[in-house]
TORFI-104708 format. One record per residue: residue in one letter; x, y, z of N, C-alpha, C, CB in turn. Coordinates in steps of 0.1 Angstrom, whole numbers, plus 5000, padded with zeros to 4 digits. Glycine has a CB too. Layout:
! TORFI-104708
aXYZXYZXYZXYZ;...
END
This chain:
! TORFI-104708
m681858851749680758971755680859111750680858981771;k682259101740682459261732681159261725684059281719;w680059141719678859191709678159241720677959081697;v677659151730676859181740676459351741677559121752;y678159351746677759551749678159591732679459681766;l678259571725678459651713676859651709679459581701;v676259531709674559531705673559631716673959341707;a673959561729673159671740673759831740673359611759;g674759881738675160081732674460091719677260131728;l674560031710673560021697672560031700673459911689;m671759991708669760001710669660111720668759821719;l670660101727670460251740670760311730671660281757;f671660371720671860461710670060501707672960381695;i669560381702668160381690667760401695667460291681;k667260401710666360451720666460541720666260431731;i667860621722667360801725667560851712668560911737;l667560811703667060891689665360861684668260811675;v665060751686663760681681662760721691663760521679;l662860721702661960711720662560881725662860521737;p661860981721662161061733661761081745662261161731;d661861121753661361091768660461221769662661071781;p658861171770657861271769657661331784656461191762;a658761311795658161391807659761481807657461281823;a660761471797661461531801661361681786662861441806;e660361651775660061731765658761831771659761631752;g658261751782657261821793657561941801657061741802;a659061951804659561951813660562071807659961811819;e660662061798661162161782660262281783660762071765;m659162221777657862321779657562401789656862271778;a657362381797657062411814658162511812657262261828;i659262511813660862641815660162721803663062571810;a660162721787659962781781658262921788660162691770;e657962811788656462891794656862981805655062781800;a657662951812658063001823658263151821659162931826;i659663141807660163251808659563331795661563221809;v658663281791658463361785656863451790658463281772;a656363421803655763451812656863601815655563311823;d657563561824658463591832659063751824659663441833;s659763731808660463811804659063911791661963731798;g657763841793656763931784656963921772656764061785;v658063811770658263821751657763671746660363831744;p657363671732657763511722658663481728658063491705;n659663541721660963491716661763461731661863601705;a661963351736662363281749663463291751662063161750;v664063261734665863281738666163461736667163171724;s665663541740665763691739665563691754664563781728;g664263591761664063611774665463601782663063521779;i665463481777667063431785668263531787667763311777;i668763541773670163611770669663741776670663621751;f668963841776668963981783668063961796668164091772;r667463881802666863851813667563751827665763791808;n667363611822667663501828669463481830666863381819;r670163521817671363521815672263671817671563461802;l671163771819671763911813673263921818670864051820;y673863861831674563861838676163861825674263741849;d675763711821676663651813676963781798675863481810;t675263781794675463901782676164031790673663951775;i676364101791677364191794678264181795677364241801;f678964021799680664001798680263971782681563841810;e679963891778679963901759680464041755678263871750;v679564091759679364271756680764291754678764391769;v681364281767682564311773683664271761682764211788;v683464151765684564041755684364051745684663891755;f683664111736683864191721684664271721682864251715;t683764401730684964501730686064511730684964571736;i686664431745688264381739688964341730688564321742;a687864251721688264151707689164321700686164071694;i688264391703688064481690689264591695686264551688;m689564611705690764691708691464601707690864761720;g691864501712693364421710693464421693693464231718;a692664361685692964391671693764541672691364391662;k693164631675693564771671695064781677692464901679;y695464691690696664711698697064591686696664671718;l697364521683698364431678698764471661697564281679;l697464531656697964561642698364711644696664541628;a698464781652699464931654700464951648699964951666;d701064851651702564841650703164811635702964721659;e702364741629702664651616702364821604701064471614;t703064781594703164881587701764841572704964891584;p701064931573699764911562699964891548698865041561;t699564801544699564731535699264851525698664601536;v699664811509699664961496698664891486701665011486;p698764761487697164701478695864651481697264591472;f694964721478693864671482692664611472693364771489;y692364441476691564391466690664371465691764311463;s689864391463688364431457687464391448688464521454;f686564351443685164261433685564411423682764231443;t686064371409686064461400685164401385687664511399;d684564281391683764281377681964331382683864091369;e681664361372680264431375679464341381679464471362;p678864211380677964131384678564071399677664031372;s679864091397680364041413679864141423682064031416;i680064261419680064401425677964431425681264551411;v677164401419675864361419675464331422675264341415;l675864221431675464101433675564121449676263991425;a676664141451677564151468676264281473679964251467;r676064411464675864501470673964471470676764641462;l673764401465672264351466671864271479672064251453;g673164191479673164111495673464181505674064001497;a674164301504674364381514673064441516675464471510;t672464481506670964561510669664491518670364611495;i670464351513669064241521669564231537669064051512;a671364231537671264201549671364331557672364101553;a671564461555671264551561669764571568671564631552;l668364521556667264521559666764421568666764531550;v667664301569667264171577667864231592668164021570;g668964301590669464311603668764441615671064351599;i668264551606667464641609666464551613667164751600;e665664471611664464391613664764311623663964311601;l665864231625665864131641666264241650667263991642;a666864371647667064471659665764511668667664611651;i664764531655664164611660662664501668663964711647;r662564401657661664311662662064121668660664321651;g663464161679664264031676663563961689666164051678;h662564051697662063991707660663951705662264071718;l659863941695658963921692658963781681658664051688;s660063801678660363671664661963581660660163751648;p662163481657663663451661664563571654664263281656;g665663571669666463661663666963711674665863751654;g667163881671667763901685668664041682668863771690;g669364091692671164211687671864151684672164301698;f672563981689673363961687673463891667673663891698;a672263871662671963851648671963941641671063791645;a671264081647671364201641671964211637671364271643;g673364261648674764271646675264241635675464211655;v675164111636675664011625675464031610674963871628;a674564061609673464071597674164221596671464041601;g674364331602674664431596676264481596673964521602;g676864351603678464371596678464311583679664301605;t677564221582677464141567677664211555676164071564;a676464341561676364421550677364581549674864451550;i678064541559680064641559680464581546681564591574;g680964491553681564391547681664361529680964291553;l679864341525679964321510680664441509678664301500;i679864591511680364721508681164711504680364791515;a682564701518683564721510684264641506684164791512;i683564521502684864461494684264451474685064251502;t683264571479682764631462683464781461680664651459;t683964881466683964971466685564951464683365031476;a685765071454687365111452688165141458687665181447;s687465241468688665351479688365301490688365541481;p689165271494689165251512688665321520690165261519;e689565471513689565531520688065661520690865571518;w686765591514685865661514685565601526685165671503;m685265471528685265381533685465431552686165301525;q686765441555687565481564686965691566689365431556;a687065741553685865891555684565881564685265931539;l683665771557682665731563682465691575682265671557;y683065621581682865591592683165691603683465491593;e684365751598684765901604683766041608685765951594;r682866041594681966141593681166121604681166141580;w680465951607679165951614679465911628678165851607;r680865921629681465921646681165821648681066001658;a681565681640680565531643681365461654680365401628;a682865511659683565471674683165561683685065471674;a682665651684681865731695680365651697681465901690;w679965661687678565571685678565401697678565511665;e679865361690680165221694680165211712681665181686;k681065311712681565321723680365381738682865431719;v679365461732678065521741677165391743676965661732;s677265341727676065191727676765131739675965051710;v677865051741678064981751677465021762679164961752;l678665171772677665171780676365161786677865201780;i675765251775674465251780673865101776673765371774;f673865011774673864871775674464801787674564821763;i675564831797675864831809674864881821676964901809;v674165021817673865081826672565011824674065211827;l672064991815670564941816670664841821669764921803;a671764751815671464601823671564581836672264501819;g672464691840672764711857671464731863673864851862;l670864831860669964831864668764721862669764921861;t668764701854667764561855668364421864667564491838;l668964401864669964331875669564391891671764371871;i669664501892669064551908667564551905669464741913;g666664541900665464511899665064661891664664471915;v665264741884665064831880664464781864666164911882;e662964781862662964751852661364861846663064591851;l661064871830660064941823659064831823660465001808;p658064841825656864801825656864711811655764921826;l655864581814656464481803655764481789656364321810;g654264591791653464621782652864501776654064691772;e652164511762651264421759651664281755650564481750;f651664171757652564051749652064051740652663901752;g653364071731653164071715653164121707652564041712;t653364261715653564401705654864411711652264551708;l655164561696656664521696657164651712657564551676;l656364711718656964781730656564711743656464921731;s656564581740656764501749658064441753655964421746;g658064421767659464311771660364411784660864291753;g659364531780660764561793661764641786661664421800;m662964601791664064661786664964591775664764681797;i664664461775664964401759664664471753664464301753;p663564511744664164571729664964671730663264621718;l665364751742666464841741667564741740666464961753;l667964701749669164631751669464511732668964521769;n668364471728668464441720669164561705667364371723;v668464621702668664751694670564781699667264901698;l670464791713671964881717673164761711672064911740;v673064591713673664481712673864541697672864331715;a672364501689672964531674674064631668671764571667;l672864751674674664861672675764841674674864961678;k675864831686677564771692678364641681677364671711;v677764551677678064481672678164481657677564421678;a677564591649677664621638678464691632676864641637;l678764811644679664921646681664851646679064991664;g681264741659682564681659683164611647682464601669;s682364551639682064481630683564581620680264481626;w682164681617682664781609684064841609681864881613;a684464851624686164921627687164771623686564981649;v686764691628687564551626687764571610686664381631;i686464541600686564561586687464671586685364591580;l687164821588688664881582690164861587688665021585;l690264751596691864731602692264661595692164671614;f691264541593691764451577692064511568690764371569;i691064631563691364681551693164751551690164791548;r693364801559694364921556695464821560694265091566;y695864701570696664651578697164531563695864591595;r695964461559696164331549695664361538695564201553;g694764441530694264451519693364371516695064451511;l693164261527691664171520691264141534692063991508;l689964151529689064101541689063921545687364141537;
END
C-alpha cells in the first residue's frame, strides 16, 4: 500500500506542476486588473503596498525606523574601533564606485517611476543604500562620510520623511486622496508616487545611518 500512496502523491505533484488550474489563473488576473483599476497605476504591486494593504506598510516603515534606533542603542555602549577596513587597490575602487553610480541611478528611477514599472520605494531605498555602502568601502576616511551625513542633515530628513509618510498614509486611509490622473503617466496614482519617494528616501537614509554605525563600531561593513 505504501507504493500506492507514493505513486498517487507523485502523480498529484506532477499534476500541480504541469497542469495549472485555468479557473485560478483567471481569478488572479481579475484581481490584478481590479487592483490596477482601483489604484490607477500599472504596477499592481505598488497598488497593493500603498493602497490595499497600506496599513501594513505604515508599520513596516515604523519597524524599519525602530530597527535603526535599536542599532544605535545597542552599539552606543561599545568602544569605537580604531582600524577601518576599505578597498585599497585601484581596480576594486573603480568598480565599486561604478556600481555605486549605477545603483544610485537605478534607485532614483525606481523611486520616481516605481508605480509605472516593476520597482517601488523599498527597492529604490535598497538601491540607494547599496550605492552609499559601495562608496563607504572605497573611501579612506570614514570621517568624510560622517561629515557629509551631518552637513546634509540626513538624520533630520529621515525623520521628516517618516512623519510625512505617516500623515499622507493616514489621510489615504480615511479617504482623503489626490486625483488619480491619467493612467500610465508619471503623475498618476494619487498619493502612490509621493509615498514611493518618501519610502525610498527613508530606506536610503536609514541605510546610511546604519552603515556609519558599523563603520564606527566595527570598522568593517
